[in-house]
C-alpha atoms as a printed R data frame, in Angstrom:
    type eleno elety resid chain resno       x       y        z
1   ATOM     1    CA   MET     A     1  -8.829 -68.003  -81.484
2   ATOM     2    CA   LEU     A     2 -10.987 -65.043  -82.386
3   ATOM     3    CA   LEU     A     3 -10.628 -65.817  -86.077
4   ATOM     4    CA   SER     A     4 -11.794 -69.412  -85.609
5   ATOM     5    CA   ALA     A     5 -14.817 -68.213  -83.625
6   ATOM     6    CA   PHE     A     6 -15.663 -65.785  -86.428
7   ATOM     7    CA   GLY     A     7 -15.297 -68.601  -88.961
8   ATOM     8    CA   SER     A     8 -17.668 -70.848  -87.041
9   ATOM     9    CA   LEU     A     9 -20.127 -67.957  -86.724
10  ATOM    10    CA   LEU     A    10 -20.020 -67.510  -90.499
11  ATOM    11    CA   GLN     A    11 -20.584 -71.237  -90.984
12  ATOM    12    CA   LEU     A    12 -23.702 -71.019  -88.805
13  ATOM    13    CA   LEU     A    13 -24.879 -68.030  -90.824
14  ATOM    14    CA   TYR     A    14 -24.371 -69.955  -94.088
15  ATOM    15    CA   LEU     A    15 -26.252 -72.932  -92.666
16  ATOM    16    CA   ALA     A    16 -29.123 -70.711  -91.499
17  ATOM    17    CA   MET     A    17 -29.410 -69.125  -94.951
18  ATOM    18    CA   LEU     A    18 -29.422 -72.571  -96.570
19  ATOM    19    CA   VAL     A    19 -32.126 -73.889  -94.224
20  ATOM    20    CA   LEU     A    20 -34.246 -70.773  -94.791
21  ATOM    21    CA   ALA     A    21 -33.951 -71.136  -98.569
22  ATOM    22    CA   VAL     A    22 -34.820 -74.847  -98.474
23  ATOM    23    CA   VAL     A    23 -37.846 -74.287  -96.213
24  ATOM    24    CA   ALA     A    24 -39.099 -71.434  -98.401
25  ATOM    25    CA   PHE     A    25 -38.610 -73.587 -101.518
26  ATOM    26    CA   VAL     A    26 -40.601 -76.454  -99.981
27  ATOM    27    CA   PHE     A    27 -43.432 -74.122  -98.955
28  ATOM    28    CA   ALA     A    28 -43.467 -72.610 -102.452
29  ATOM    29    CA   ALA     A    29 -43.572 -76.068 -104.020
30  ATOM    30    CA   ILE     A    30 -46.495 -77.403 -101.966
31  ATOM    31    CA   ALA     A    31 -48.739 -74.346 -102.415
32  ATOM    32    CA   ARG     A    32 -51.384 -74.449 -105.130
33  ATOM    33    CA   GLU     A    33 -50.800 -72.527 -108.363
34  ATOM    34    CA   ASP     A    34 -54.164 -70.780 -108.224
35  ATOM    35    CA   ALA     A    35 -53.460 -69.495 -104.714
36  ATOM    36    CA   TYR     A    36 -50.634 -67.357 -106.104
37  ATOM    37    CA   ARG     A    37 -53.003 -65.765 -108.617
38  ATOM    38    CA   ALA     A    38 -55.735 -65.303 -106.021
39  ATOM    39    CA   ALA     A    39 -53.285 -63.611 -103.645
40  ATOM    40    CA   ASP     A    40 -52.124 -61.343 -106.509
41  ATOM    41    CA   LYS     A    41 -48.512 -62.500 -106.199
42  ATOM    42    CA   LYS     A    42 -45.995 -63.602 -108.821
43  ATOM    43    CA   LYS     A    43 -46.462 -67.005 -110.436
44  ATOM    44    CA   LYS     A    44 -45.528 -70.200 -108.665
45  ATOM    45    CA   SER     A    45 -42.872 -70.923 -111.292
46  ATOM    46    CA   PHE     A    46 -41.236 -67.536 -110.588
47  ATOM    47    CA   TRP     A    47 -40.900 -68.300 -106.890
48  ATOM    48    CA   LEU     A    48 -39.743 -71.868 -107.508
49  ATOM    49    CA   ILE     A    49 -37.001 -70.682 -109.862
50  ATOM    50    CA   LEU     A    50 -35.929 -67.841 -107.574
51  ATOM    51    CA   LEU     A    51 -35.851 -69.987 -104.446
52  ATOM    52    CA   GLY     A    52 -34.266 -72.905 -106.312
53  ATOM    53    CA   VAL     A    53 -31.448 -70.616 -107.426
54  ATOM    54    CA   ALA     A    54 -31.101 -69.428 -103.814
55  ATOM    55    CA   VAL     A    55 -30.722 -73.041 -102.652
56  ATOM    56    CA   ALA     A    56 -28.221 -73.808 -105.425
57  ATOM    57    CA   VAL     A    57 -26.166 -70.707 -104.642
58  ATOM    58    CA   ASN     A    58 -26.072 -71.617 -100.961
59  ATOM    59    CA   LEU     A    59 -24.926 -75.134 -101.783
60  ATOM    60    CA   PHE     A    60 -22.473 -74.609 -104.623
61  ATOM    61    CA   ILE     A    61 -21.309 -70.970 -104.857
62  ATOM    62    CA   PRO     A    62 -19.732 -69.616 -101.663
63  ATOM    63    CA   MET     A    63 -20.153 -65.933 -102.509
64  ATOM    64    CA   LEU     A    64 -21.643 -64.017  -99.627
65  ATOM    65    CA   PHE     A    65 -23.429 -61.331 -101.661
66  ATOM    66    CA   LEU     A    66 -25.226 -63.969 -103.760
67  ATOM    67    CA   GLN     A    67 -26.165 -65.879 -100.630
68  ATOM    68    CA   LEU     A    68 -27.502 -62.703  -99.059
69  ATOM    69    CA   ALA     A    69 -29.595 -62.023 -102.175
70  ATOM    70    CA   GLY     A    70 -31.037 -65.524 -101.835
71  ATOM    71    CA   ALA     A    71 -31.733 -64.908  -98.160
72  ATOM    72    CA   VAL     A    72 -33.592 -61.706  -99.025
73  ATOM    73    CA   ALA     A    73 -35.708 -63.575 -101.589
74  ATOM    74    CA   SER     A    74 -36.444 -66.302  -99.024
75  ATOM    75    CA   ILE     A    75 -37.413 -63.770  -96.369
76  ATOM    76    CA   VAL     A    76 -39.692 -61.916  -98.797
77  ATOM    77    CA   PHE     A    77 -41.410 -65.184  -99.646
78  ATOM    78    CA   MET     A    78 -41.825 -66.247  -96.012
79  ATOM    79    CA   VAL     A    79 -42.996 -62.843  -94.749
80  ATOM    80    CA   ASP     A    80 -45.096 -61.569  -97.647
81  ATOM    81    CA   VAL     A    81 -46.080 -64.281 -100.119
82  ATOM    82    CA   ARG     A    82 -46.644 -67.277  -97.851
83  ATOM    83    CA   PRO     A    83 -49.114 -65.539  -95.468
84  ATOM    84    CA   ALA     A    84 -51.067 -64.189  -98.456
85  ATOM    85    CA   ILE     A    85 -51.237 -67.651  -99.996
86  ATOM    86    CA   LYS     A    86 -52.350 -69.170  -96.700
87  ATOM    87    CA   ALA     A    87 -55.056 -66.533  -96.328
88  ATOM    88    CA   VAL     A    88 -56.603 -67.193  -99.730
89  ATOM    89    CA   SER     A    89 -56.304 -70.959  -99.548
90  ATOM    90    CA   GLY     A    90 -58.127 -71.181  -96.229
91  ATOM    91    CA   GLY     A    91 -55.111 -71.876  -94.053
92  ATOM    92    CA   GLY     A    92 -55.105 -68.575  -92.214
93  ATOM    93    CA   GLY     A    93 -54.651 -70.236  -88.846
94  ATOM    94    CA   ARG     A    94 -58.180 -69.566  -87.608
95  ATOM    95    CA   ARG     A    95 -60.609 -72.448  -87.395
96  ATOM    96    CA   GLY     A    96 -63.905 -70.653  -87.091
97  ATOM    97    CA   GLY     A    97 -64.818 -68.580  -84.102
98  ATOM    98    CA   SER     A    98 -65.014 -64.845  -83.781
99  ATOM    99    CA   SER     A    99 -62.362 -62.185  -83.497
100 ATOM   100    CA   SER     A   100 -62.878 -62.052  -79.715
101 ATOM   101    CA   ASP     A   101 -61.857 -65.662  -79.203
102 ATOM   102    CA   GLY     A   102 -58.744 -66.190  -77.145
103 ATOM   103    CA   PRO     A   103 -56.550 -69.273  -77.031
104 ATOM   104    CA   TYR     A   104 -58.873 -70.958  -74.520
105 ATOM   105    CA   GLY     A   105 -62.246 -69.866  -75.861
106 ATOM   106    CA   PRO     A   106 -64.318 -66.708  -76.217
107 ATOM   107    CA   TYR     A   107 -63.395 -63.606  -74.288
108 ATOM   108    CA   ASN     A   108 -66.455 -61.737  -73.110
109 ATOM   109    CA   GLY     A   109 -64.858 -58.949  -71.096
110 ATOM   110    CA   GLY     A   110 -65.768 -60.401  -67.691
111 ATOM   111    CA   ARG     A   111 -69.502 -60.501  -68.337
């Protein structure tokens, strides 16, 4: 019973790594090429190849250490490269306003 629970936990882990790699690959594919250069990151083709290999490994080669390497590449892209690309391409999440704006409008400190 414990072994089957561990097996299903591993299957969920494999699925999570696959979903992360696919999402990172899609985000890498839809970003503009010049945004990578402006953010001073590796080329778009580098990230597409790296994340494409991560997706292929997750789908076709059930070797945990290769899947973990793909997960690391996906996490690096999502945590480091994607926010930098969004910042230089104008998608930083802020739509005008000042740094003192809260979620419901400006915060003026009770004045």
